[in-house]
C-alpha positions as CSV (number, residue, x, y, z in Angstrom):
1,M,2.6,-29.0,14.8
2,P,5.6,-29.8,12.7
3,M,7.8,-29.4,15.7
4,M,6.0,-32.1,17.6
5,R,6.6,-34.6,14.9
6,R,10.3,-33.8,14.7
7,R,11.0,-34.5,18.4
8,P,10.0,-38.1,18.2
9,V,12.1,-38.5,15.0
10,L,15.0,-36.8,16.7
11,R,14.6,-39.1,19.7
12,T,14.5,-42.1,17.4
13,V,17.6,-40.9,15.6
14,G,19.4,-40.3,18.9
15,R,18.4,-43.7,20.2
16,T,19.6,-45.4,17.0
17,A,22.9,-43.6,17.3
18,V,23.4,-44.8,20.9
19,I,22.4,-48.3,20.0
20,A,24.7,-48.4,17.0
21,G,27.6,-46.9,19.1
22,T,27.0,-49.5,21.8
23,A,26.9,-52.3,19.2
24,T,30.2,-51.1,17.8
25,V,31.9,-51.0,21.2
26,V,30.6,-54.5,22.1
27,A,31.7,-55.9,18.7
28,G,35.1,-54.4,19.1
29,G,35.4,-55.9,22.6
30,V,34.3,-59.4,21.4
31,R,36.8,-59.2,18.5
32,G,39.6,-58.2,20.9
33,H,38.7,-61.1,23.2
34,Q,38.6,-63.6,20.3
35,Q,42.0,-62.4,19.1
36,Q,43.5,-62.7,22.5
37,K,42.1,-66.2,23.0
38,A,43.5,-67.2,19.6
39,A,46.9,-65.9,20.5
40,Q,46.9,-67.8,23.7
41,Q,45.8,-71.0,22.0
42,Q,48.6,-70.6,19.4
43,A,51.2,-70.0,22.1
44,A,50.0,-73.1,24.0
45,A,50.1,-75.2,20.8
46,Q,53.7,-74.1,20.2
47,A,54.7,-74.9,23.8
48,Q,53.3,-78.4,23.4
49,Q,55.4,-79.2,20.3
50,P,58.5,-81.2,21.2
51,A,61.8,-79.5,20.6
52,P,63.7,-81.0,17.7
53,E,66.4,-83.4,18.9
54,P,69.9,-82.0,18.4
55,A,72.0,-83.7,15.8
56,P,74.2,-86.4,17.4
57,D,77.8,-85.4,17.9
58,S,80.0,-87.1,15.4
59,D,82.7,-87.8,18.0
60,D,80.0,-89.5,20.1
61,L,79.0,-91.7,17.2
62,I,82.6,-92.6,16.4
63,N,83.1,-93.6,20.0
64,K,80.0,-95.8,19.8
65,L,81.3,-97.5,16.7
66,K,84.7,-98.1,18.4
67,E,82.9,-99.6,21.4
68,L,80.9,-101.9,19.2
69,A,84.0,-103.0,17.4
70,N,85.7,-103.7,20.8
71,L,82.6,-105.8,21.9
72,K,82.8,-107.8,18.7
73,D,86.5,-108.4,19.1
74,Q,85.9,-109.7,22.6
75,G,83.3,-112.1,21.3
76,I,80.5,-110.4,23.2
77,L,78.7,-109.4,19.9
78,T,78.2,-111.7,16.9
79,E,79.1,-110.4,13.5
80,Q,75.3,-110.0,12.7
81,E,74.7,-108.1,16.0
82,F,77.7,-105.8,15.3
83,N,76.4,-105.1,11.7
84,D,72.9,-104.4,12.9
85,Q,74.1,-101.9,15.6
86,K,76.6,-100.3,13.3
87,A,73.8,-99.7,10.7
88,K,71.7,-98.0,13.4
89,I,74.6,-95.7,14.4
90,L,75.4,-94.9,10.8
91,A,71.8,-94.0,10.1
92,E,72.0,-91.5,13.0
93,M,74.9,-89.8,11.3
94,S,72.9,-89.0,8.2
């Protein structure tokens, strides 16, 4: 009679091992899927960030200042307009 009792116990142990193994495989698959999804979201977020603007070229800024001075000398810009625009350009340089 003891053999009959062991068989149901062995079946239960076997079933438990199969269920535990299946649960481990499923959990690993879910974890892998979550990691992949997180990586995709991170890549998408990085792609959406605007690229930093390049620093303005100092030669370009100097040319703008010369052009402003020329416009002021021609009377197209007032002294105040010239100073305002010059301040903006100088702020770009720093």
